[in-house]
BAPA-133722 format. One record per residue (C-alpha): chain; residue in three letters; residue number from 1; x negated, y negated, z. Coordinates in steps of 0.001 Angstrom, whole numbers. Layout:
N
A  Ala  NUM  X  Y  Z
...
REM end
This chain:
254
A  Unk  1  19621  40525  -11941
A  Unk  2  16902  40965  -9368
A  Unk  3  14205  40038  -11913
A  Unk  4  16178  36953  -12969
A  Unk  5  16480  35904  -9344
A  Unk  6  12718  36258  -8834
A  Unk  7  11992  34228  -11970
A  Unk  8  14464  31518  -10929
A  Unk  9  12869  31306  -7483
A  Unk  10  9386  31091  -9005
A  Unk  11  10470  28278  -11303
A  Unk  12  12039  26409  -8408
A  Unk  13  8873  26725  -6343
A  Unk  14  6746  25652  -9305
A  Unk  15  8916  22564  -9691
A  Unk  16  8594  21769  -5987
A  Unk  17  4808  22067  -6087
A  Unk  18  4671  19916  -9237
A  Unk  19  6548  17139  -7414
A  Unk  20  4254  17490  -4399
A  Unk  21  1182  17319  -6642
A  Unk  22  2408  14001  -8011
A  Unk  23  2858  12428  -4574
A  Unk  24  -161  10397  -3501
A  Unk  25  -1288  9531  7
A  Unk  26  -1758  5910  1065
A  Unk  27  -3306  5340  4489
A  Unk  28  -1372  2560  6231
A  Unk  29  -3868  -123  7330
A  Unk  30  -6568  2438  6648
A  Unk  31  -7142  5633  8599
A  Unk  32  -7117  3639  11826
A  Unk  33  -6386  6625  14078
A  Unk  34  -9893  7951  13436
A  Unk  35  -12501  7616  16215
A  Unk  36  -14029  4144  16373
A  Unk  37  -11539  2604  13951
A  Unk  38  -8712  120  14351
A  Unk  39  -5984  -1160  12077
A  Unk  40  -7304  -3093  9067
A  Unk  41  -10899  -2621  10150
A  Unk  42  -13635  -1865  7648
A  Unk  43  -14212  1407  9482
A  Unk  44  -10576  2387  8912
A  Unk  45  -11068  1798  5183
A  Unk  46  -14218  3919  5144
A  Unk  47  -12481  6693  7085
A  Unk  48  -9514  6687  4677
A  Unk  49  -11968  7162  1839
A  Unk  50  -13851  9889  3713
A  Unk  51  -10754  12116  3950
A  Unk  52  -9875  11622  282
A  Unk  53  -6814  9377  514
A  Unk  54  -5661  8163  -2891
A  Unk  55  -5282  4672  -1457
A  Unk  56  -5857  2574  1635
A  Unk  57  -3462  -279  2397
A  Unk  58  -4504  -3541  4061
A  Unk  59  -2995  -6955  4755
A  Unk  60  -4239  -10392  3713
A  Unk  61  -3670  -13890  5108
A  Unk  62  -5276  -17181  4076
A  Unk  63  -6542  -19668  6638
A  Unk  64  -5636  -23353  6558
A  Unk  65  -8914  -24159  4797
A  Unk  66  -8686  -21376  2219
A  Unk  67  -10567  -18354  3587
A  Unk  68  -8879  -14984  3065
A  Unk  69  -8798  -12626  6053
A  Unk  70  -7668  -9017  6503
A  Unk  71  -5198  -8632  9375
A  Unk  72  -1651  -7344  9732
A  Unk  73  -163  -9797  12207
A  Unk  74  130  -13516  11570
A  Unk  75  -1985  -14045  14672
A  Unk  76  -5085  -12425  16116
A  Unk  77  -5805  -12881  19809
A  Unk  78  -3351  -15757  19847
A  Unk  79  -4898  -17543  16846
A  Unk  80  -2508  -17997  13920
A  Unk  81  -4480  -17417  10737
A  Unk  82  -2487  -19457  8210
A  Unk  83  -2532  -22599  10394
A  Unk  84  -6111  -22284  11691
A  Unk  85  -9521  -23048  10259
A  Unk  86  -11760  -20179  9226
A  Unk  87  -14337  -20989  11920
A  Unk  88  -11727  -20265  14600
A  Unk  89  -10491  -17070  12958
A  Unk  90  -13756  -15385  12016
A  Unk  91  -14962  -15143  15628
A  Unk  92  -11956  -13007  16637
A  Unk  93  -12530  -9310  17239
A  Unk  94  -10421  -6262  16443
A  Unk  95  -9686  -3603  19058
A  Unk  96  -12696  -1515  17940
A  Unk  97  -15091  -4426  18439
A  Unk  98  -15470  -5422  14784
A  Unk  99  -15014  -9052  13905
A  Unk  100  -11909  -9666  11821
A  Unk  101  -13095  -9066  8234
A  Unk  102  -12804  -11636  5526
A  Unk  103  -11347  -10266  2317
A  Unk  104  -14762  -10664  709
A  Unk  105  -16399  -8492  3369
A  Unk  106  -13618  -5925  3109
A  Unk  107  -13860  -5690  -671
A  Unk  108  -17645  -5485  -529
A  Unk  109  -17236  -2383  1617
A  Unk  110  -14655  -1113  -870
A  Unk  111  -17065  -1345  -3802
A  Unk  112  -19009  1577  -2312
A  Unk  113  -15920  3776  -1995
A  Unk  114  -13499  5583  -4311
A  Unk  115  -10124  5033  -2636
A  Unk  116  -7638  2718  -4344
A  Unk  117  -7433  -665  -2615
A  Unk  118  -3784  -1441  -1856
A  Unk  119  -3662  -5140  -1016
A  Unk  120  -603  -6539  721
A  Unk  121  -396  -10309  494
A  Unk  122  1527  -11421  3553
A  Unk  123  4399  -13850  3204
A  Unk  124  3152  -17343  4154
A  Unk  125  5390  -20153  5377
A  Unk  126  4157  -22536  2690
A  Unk  127  4784  -21155  -814
A  Unk  128  2118  -23470  -2274
A  Unk  129  -438  -22134  199
A  Unk  130  680  -18619  -750
A  Unk  131  291  -19361  -4481
A  Unk  132  -3258  -20608  -3822
A  Unk  133  -3946  -17359  -1986
A  Unk  134  -2829  -15378  -5044
A  Unk  135  -5233  -17303  -7285
A  Unk  136  -8125  -16898  -4849
A  Unk  137  -7488  -13179  -4484
A  Unk  138  -7350  -12526  -8219
A  Unk  139  -10480  -14606  -8831
A  Unk  140  -12407  -12757  -6112
A  Unk  141  -11285  -9313  -7291
A  Unk  142  -12338  -10107  -10858
A  Unk  143  -15707  -11494  -9781
A  Unk  144  -16396  -8351  -7743
A  Unk  145  -15469  -6039  -10625
A  Unk  146  -12639  -4375  -8717
A  Unk  147  -9667  -5090  -10998
A  Unk  148  -9190  -1408  -11883
A  Unk  149  -9345  -411  -8231
A  Unk  150  -6575  -2732  -7037
A  Unk  151  -2873  -2268  -6406
A  Unk  152  -858  -5215  -5057
A  Unk  153  2186  -5235  -2779
A  Unk  154  4118  -8051  -1132
A  Unk  155  7349  -8952  665
A  Unk  156  7320  -12383  -982
A  Unk  157  9291  -12663  -4218
A  Unk  158  7389  -15817  -5325
A  Unk  159  4082  -14036  -4676
A  Unk  160  5316  -10967  -6576
A  Unk  161  6056  -13121  -9611
A  Unk  162  2693  -14939  -9350
A  Unk  163  807  -11661  -9030
A  Unk  164  2588  -10096  -12007
A  Unk  165  1716  -13145  -14103
A  Unk  166  -1922  -13156  -13002
A  Unk  167  -3084  -9535  -12945
A  Unk  168  -4694  -7777  -15929
A  Unk  169  -2501  -5528  -18058
A  Unk  170  -1983  -2176  -16393
A  Unk  171  -2458  -3429  -12821
A  Unk  172  416  -2317  -10610
A  Unk  173  2334  -4785  -8431
A  Unk  174  5058  -3555  -6059
A  Unk  175  7791  -5269  -4047
A  Unk  176  8299  -4494  -355
A  Unk  177  11379  -6326  816
A  Unk  178  13982  -3705  -86
A  Unk  179  16639  -5996  -1548
A  Unk  180  16113  -5419  -5280
A  Unk  181  17136  -2323  -7245
A  Unk  182  14696  -463  -9501
A  Unk  183  16424  -1949  -12563
A  Unk  184  15924  -5494  -11251
A  Unk  185  12284  -4796  -10477
A  Unk  186  11742  -3455  -13978
A  Unk  187  13255  -6681  -15327
A  Unk  188  10678  -8616  -13291
A  Unk  189  7940  -6361  -14743
A  Unk  190  7000  -4958  -11343
A  Unk  191  5463  -1484  -11306
A  Unk  192  8132  -372  -8892
A  Unk  193  9453  -464  -5370
A  Unk  194  7551  5  -2130
A  Unk  195  10376  243  392
A  Unk  196  10798  1395  3964
A  Unk  197  11989  4895  4756
A  Unk  198  15141  3390  6263
A  Unk  199  15896  1500  3049
A  Unk  200  15349  4545  852
A  Unk  201  17595  6714  3033
A  Unk  202  20291  4067  2722
A  Unk  203  19767  3830  -1056
A  Unk  204  18611  7362  -1856
A  Unk  205  20108  6990  -5342
A  Unk  206  17249  4565  -6088
A  Unk  207  14899  7537  -6491
A  Unk  208  16925  8669  -9505
A  Unk  209  17391  5122  -10790
A  Unk  210  13642  4536  -10594
A  Unk  211  13042  7617  -12741
A  Unk  212  15581  6423  -15319
A  Unk  213  14040  2954  -15396
A  Unk  214  10476  4271  -15576
A  Unk  215  9280  2553  -12403
A  Unk  216  7499  4131  -9428
A  Unk  217  8502  4643  -5815
A  Unk  218  6406  4247  -2681
A  Unk  219  7933  4819  753
A  Unk  220  6594  3441  4043
A  Unk  221  5771  4086  6868
A  Unk  222  6405  7837  6875
A  Unk  223  4848  9638  9837
A  Unk  224  7097  12608  10643
A  Unk  225  6802  15851  8689
A  Unk  226  10538  16163  8000
A  Unk  227  10579  12649  6529
A  Unk  228  7493  13392  4464
A  Unk  229  9216  16471  3025
A  Unk  230  12326  14434  2241
A  Unk  231  10270  11865  310
A  Unk  232  8373  14552  -1573
A  Unk  233  11533  16430  -2482
A  Unk  234  13107  13232  -3782
A  Unk  235  10111  12580  -6016
A  Unk  236  8252  9763  -4251
A  Unk  237  5170  8793  -6255
A  Unk  238  3400  7528  -3132
A  Unk  239  3878  7837  609
A  Unk  240  2327  5305  2957
A  Unk  241  1609  6818  6353
A  Unk  242  -169  6412  9669
A  Unk  243  -795  10170  9577
A  Unk  244  -2676  10719  6305
A  Unk  245  -4225  14021  7365
A  Unk  246  -810  15473  8214
A  Unk  247  577  14400  4848
A  Unk  248  -2428  15782  2971
A  Unk  249  -2016  19130  4715
A  Unk  250  1672  19203  3837
A  Unk  251  989  18423  174
A  Unk  252  -1670  21117  -137
A  Unk  253  49  23830  1915
A  Unk  254  709  27065  -42
REM end
């Protein structure tokens, strides 16, 4: 009986470590907590790569005259990106002193790195403007030879559909808004769900449904160790976090 108990425990631990090994770390807006970095800065992207994150997430807006910029908020220093001209946006600085990067500049930096580029297209007020942004993004990514390095996420259902239609076969596109089940996302041909921790705790059965439907699960933004463990134990494929080093240590702990 004692031997059986030991074997059972070993198998349980092996299963736990197998789940943990499958969970990948996505740095939220890059590893911006590193010295000299700030959210969505090129330095934060480089730092995420330097610590071996599977992916680095960043946010994209398009200016009124069609230039794509990397920034989380709709505004930077009081300048709204989607309603402003590029000349008024590009002179704005991030908290670390960098100028706000254009998507082209950001991707150029990414070509020298290994981390997966997790691009969030922000939800624009004008769906036609948003659709143009999708086309510009996909054209730029293809021209720069980064199609295999890209993962796309968005809160916008129209943008999700446009991205799924436009990306090469095998490119993963995820939905962020939290209002569609894994089965519905599979029907839309999305790679899976990328939902908040709060949403997944409210719909924890979606982990199991995602497995049945063959779609993947990312959870954001998970910063506390107990929440990280909960996501890992429930089989999250990815965890997006502001504390990538903490999550890496947890995943590799004996």
